[in-house]
C-alpha positions in Angstrom: 102.0 70.4 128.1 98.5 72.4 126.8 98.5 73.7 123.5 97.7 77.5 122.8 96.8 77.2 119.0 98.3 76.0 115.9 102.4 74.8 115.8 104.7 77.5 113.7 105.6 75.2 110.2 107.1 78.0 108.8 103.5 79.2 107.6 103.2 82.6 106.4 99.7 82.9 106.5 99.8 81.0 110.5 102.7 84.0 110.9 100.4 86.5 109.7 97.8 85.8 112.1 99.9 85.8 115.0 100.8 89.3 114.7 97.4 90.9 113.1 95.2 87.6 113.7 92.5 89.5 115.7 89.4 92.0 115.1 91.0 94.9 117.0 94.4 94.3 115.6 93.1 94.7 112.0 90.8 97.5 113.0 93.6 99.3 114.5 95.7 99.2 111.4 92.5 100.4 109.6 92.3 103.7 111.3 96.2 103.9 111.4 95.9 103.6 107.6 93.3 106.3 106.9 95.3 108.3 109.3 94.2 108.1 113.3 97.6 108.1 115.5 96.6 109.4 119.1 95.1 106.7 121.9 92.2 108.8 122.1 91.3 108.8 118.2 91.5 104.9 118.0 89.0 104.6 121.2 86.7 107.0 120.4 87.1 105.8 116.6 86.3 102.2 117.8 84.6 102.3 121.0 87.4 99.9 122.5 88.1 99.6 126.6 91.3 101.2 127.4 92.9 98.4 128.1 92.3 95.9 125.5 93.4 99.1 123.1 96.8 99.6 124.7 97.1 96.0 124.9 96.9 95.9 121.0 98.6 98.6 120.4 102.2 97.6 122.4 101.4 94.7 120.4 101.2 95.7 117.0 104.4 98.1 118.4 106.1 95.5 118.8 105.1 93.4 115.9 106.8 96.5 113.8 103.3 97.6 112.3 103.7 100.5 114.4 106.5 102.7 116.0 105.1 105.1 118.6 106.3 108.4 119.0 105.9 110.9 121.9 104.4 113.9 121.3 103.7 115.2 124.8 106.2 114.8 128.0 103.9 116.3 130.9 101.2 113.9 130.9 103.4 111.9 128.8 101.5 111.1 125.4 102.5 109.1 122.5 101.0 108.6 118.6 101.3 105.7 116.8 102.2 105.9 113.1 102.8 103.1 110.7 105.7 101.7 109.6 106.3 100.2 106.2 105.4 97.2 107.2 102.1 98.4 108.9 101.7 100.3 104.7 102.1 97.2 103.7 98.9 95.9 105.3 96.7 98.5 103.4 96.2 95.6 100.1 95.6 93.0 102.9 92.8 95.1 104.7 91.4 96.4 100.7 90.9 92.7 99.8 89.0 92.3 103.0 86.9 95.0 102.5 85.7 94.2 98.9 85.4 90.2 99.7 83.1 91.4 103.0 80.8 93.7 100.6 80.7 90.9 98.1 80.3 88.4 100.7 78.9 89.8 103.8 76.9 92.5 103.1 73.6 91.7 101.8 72.2 95.4 102.8 74.8 96.6 100.4 78.6 97.8 100.0 78.8 100.5 103.0 82.1 100.7 102.6 84.3 101.0 98.9 87.1 102.2 97.8 87.4 104.9 95.9 89.9 106.7 93.4 90.4 110.2 94.7 91.4 112.0 91.5 88.4 110.8 89.7 86.2 109.8 92.5 85.7 106.5 90.4 84.7 103.5 92.9 87.7 100.7 92.6 87.4 97.3 91.2 90.6 95.9 93.1 91.7 92.9 91.8 95.2 90.4 92.8 97.5 89.9 89.7 100.2 88.3 88.8 102.8 91.3 88.3 104.6 89.4 85.5 101.7 88.3 83.6 99.3 90.6 84.4 96.9 88.1 85.2 94.2 87.8 88.0 95.7 85.4 90.9 92.5 83.8 91.1 92.9 82.0 87.7 93.4 78.3 88.2 96.7 78.8 86.9 98.1 79.8 90.3 98.5 77.5 92.8 100.6 77.2 96.0 104.1 75.3 96.4 106.9 74.9 98.6 109.2 77.9 98.5 112.8 77.7 99.2 112.6 78.4 102.8 110.1 75.4 103.4 110.4 73.2 106.2 109.4 69.5 106.1 105.4 70.2 107.5 105.5 72.7 104.1 107.2 70.5 101.2 104.5 67.6 102.4 101.6 69.8 101.7 102.5 71.9 98.8 104.9 70.8 95.4 108.0 72.2 95.2 108.6 75.1 92.6 110.5 73.3 90.6 107.8 70.3 90.1 106.5 73.0 87.6 107.9 74.1 83.7 110.2 76.6 84.3 110.3 79.5 81.5 113.1 81.9 81.3 111.8 85.4 80.4 113.4 88.0 78.6 115.4 91.0 80.2 115.8 88.7 83.7 
């Protein structure tokens, strides 16, 4: 039997890529997060072939990132609205935008994140909610979680191999 890609070992990165791992899906979600809901909006913004757009919208609906809502019966027309899962994808796209500006834009930033209230450009960073430290700090590493299978446990140390500190109030 011919393999069509990596075997699902429970890796959250692989599972995520299986749902949004192509450029069109990312761009459709980007536009949905910016307010696009209709097929013709996506097609116009992305200059995407209708059959590809249809396939990606179906896939994003099946993955639970978008939901389809009928807005016209004759002819039948649908809108595509973000679900909570889709809205939770915003920081992923923002991180990719920042990384692309930093490493792949020799001509300069073409899109930036701006605070609507102050007009200031945001400087996003992922931080640990408990400590407030940036996740880029070398103190952070990946570990196998409670539901990890054998492949993941072989690849990453267990959480109990690290010192455990009780936090006040937890």
